[in-house]
N, C-alpha and C positions, 0 to 999 in steps of 0.2 A: 886628346879626343874626349876623355872622361871629364876633364875640367870644363871643356866647352859644352858638353851635354849637360853638366850640372848647371852651368850658367843659363843655358837655354831653357832648362826646366823651370827655373825661377820665373823667367819672362813668360813662358807659356801659362804656368799656373796663375800668375798675377792677372793676365788678360782674361783667361777663362773664368776665374773667380769673380771678375768685375762684370761679367755679362749676366743678363737676366733671363727669365723664362720667356719663351715665345708665346705670344697671345694672338688671338684672332685679329686684333686691331693694329698690331705692330707690322712694320714693313716685312719682316720675315714670315709672319703668319699670312699676310696677303700674298707674298711671293709663292708660298706653298699652295695656297688656295687657287691661285691662277694656273697651277699645274695639276689641279684636281686632287691635291694631297691634303690630308688632315694633319693637324699637329700631333706628333707622336707623344705618347705618355713616357717620356725618356728625358733624363737630364743630360744626355749626350749632345743634344742640340740646344743652343742658346742664342740670345739676341744681344747685339751691341748697337746702341743708337748711333754712335759716331766712331768711325775707325779710319785712320789715315791710310791712304793708298799711295804706296811708293813704287816707282818704276824707273829702273836704271839710275838710281840715286836721286831722283826727283820726286817731290811730293806733288801728285796730280790732283789731289782733293781729299775730302773727308766724306764718307758715306756710311749709311747703315750697313750692318753685315750680319749674316747668320754664321755662327761659329759652331764647329763640331769637334768634339774631343776624339782624337786618334790615339788609341791606347794599345798597349802590348797585350799578348795573351793573358798576362797576369793582372791586367787592368792599370798598369802604370801609364801616366800621360807621356806620350812620345812626340806629338805635334798637335797643332790646332789648324783645322781646315777652315778657311774663310771664304764665304760667298758674298761678294759685294753687290748691293742692291740699291735702288733708289727709294725715297720715302713713299712712292706709290707702289712698291713691290715688284718693279721690273729689274732686270739685270742692269747693273751700273755701266755707264759708258766708259769703260776702262779697257786697257789692252788684254788683260787676263782676269776674268770675273772670278775664277776660283783659283785660290792659291794656298799652299801649305806653308806654315812657318818653319823656321829652322828647327831641326829635330833635337830631342833629348835622349836619343837611343836608336838602335837599329829599327828600320821601318818594316823589315820582313816579318810577316805574321801579324801585323797590326790591323786594326779595324775600328770603325765607328760603331759602337755597340748600342744600336737603337732597339731597346726592348730586351726582354729575357727569353731564352729558349722555352718553348711550350711543350707540355706533355702531349703526346699523340694518343690515339685510342688504346695502344697497348701499355701506356704509362711511361714510355721512354721519351726522351727529349728530342725535339726536332728544331732545327735552325736553318734559315736561309741566308745566303750571302750573295751580294751583287757588287757592281763597280761603284757608281756614284750614289750620293745621298738620295736624290730624287728617284733614281731607279730602285733603290732599296725600299723606299717608302711605298712606291707603286707596287712593287712585287709583294710586299706585305699585305697590301689591300686585296690584291688579286688571289693570293694563296692562303691567307688566314694564319700565317706563321710570322714570327719575328724575322726580319731580314736585316742583317748588318751590312753596312757599306765598307768595302775594302778600298775605296778611293779611286783605284785604277785597275786596268786589266792585270797588270803585273802584281798588284796587291791582291787581287782575287786569286790568282794562280798560287801565290805564296801563303795564303791564309792558313792559320793554324786553328782547327776546331777546338772548342773546349772539351776537356776529358769526359764530361758527363753527357755530351751529345751523341745520340746514336743515329739519327737521321739528318743528313745534310742535303739541302736543296741549293743547287748552284745555278743562279740566274745570270746567264751571260747576255751580253749585247749581240745583236745580229749585225756584225760589222762586214762591210764589203771586203775588208782585208782578211777577215777570219780571225782577227786577234781576240775579240771578245769570246767567240765560240771555243777557241783553243784554250783560253784561260780557264773557262768553266769546265771543259772536258778534262784538262790536266788536273785540276783540283779534285774533281769527282773521282777520277781514277786512283789518285794518290789516297783519297779518303777511303775508298773501297778497299784498297790494299791493306789499310790499317784496321779494317774490320767494321767500318761504318757502312750504313745503307745510304748510298748517294744517288741523287737524281739530277739530270741536267735539263734546264728549261731555257729555251731560246725564243724570242718573239718571232712570229711568222714572217713579217715584212722585212725585207732587206733594208739595212741602214737604220734600224730603229732599236730603242731600248725599251725597258718595261714601263717607263713613264709614257713614252709614245704609245705603247700598247694599251695602257689604261685609258688614255685620252681617246684613242680610236674606238675602243669598246663602248665607252660611254657615249660617244657621238653617234654610234650606230643603233643605240637603243631608241 
């Protein structure tokens, strides 16, 4: 397992190092803008002009992609999250638009660290966490704090807060199944037991996430 992780780490690093910054004019920037999101000031998200898409051992095509570094609590690269898009900034016509690469270590506690924790009025650091990348970016816009993506509900529930963070804001999805709400609640309660000040935020409308909430609020203005 260790040998395979080491081999995967080389592949992950090579791909992520080859990607460039996201700009307003590139497909990834257009993709974010279509969702009401601005490009974050973070190196955790990058753009790859051409990336092969494989499905069941077959190459289905080559597409632009938004890449995200999935890192351990210590900052080590564990995986790369890929969002396949079209040159016009739409989701690519593929079976699974968002995919994780083979990992270089345990996924438990990992996150896509978009921005740095911010000092709150009392000087202590605050950080938000959410499931998907778009959800995290939207939650950051709405809350004014940095929000990291944990990729999935399971990732949100298993998140390990940095040791210097005192305030943790858990942005869950409002799932019909209750999975997103439970993940945020379980994380918040675990964080509170460890001495953090934790709050849970869930969008009001059933079946929505924080990107949906952002778009809805802007449409109502």
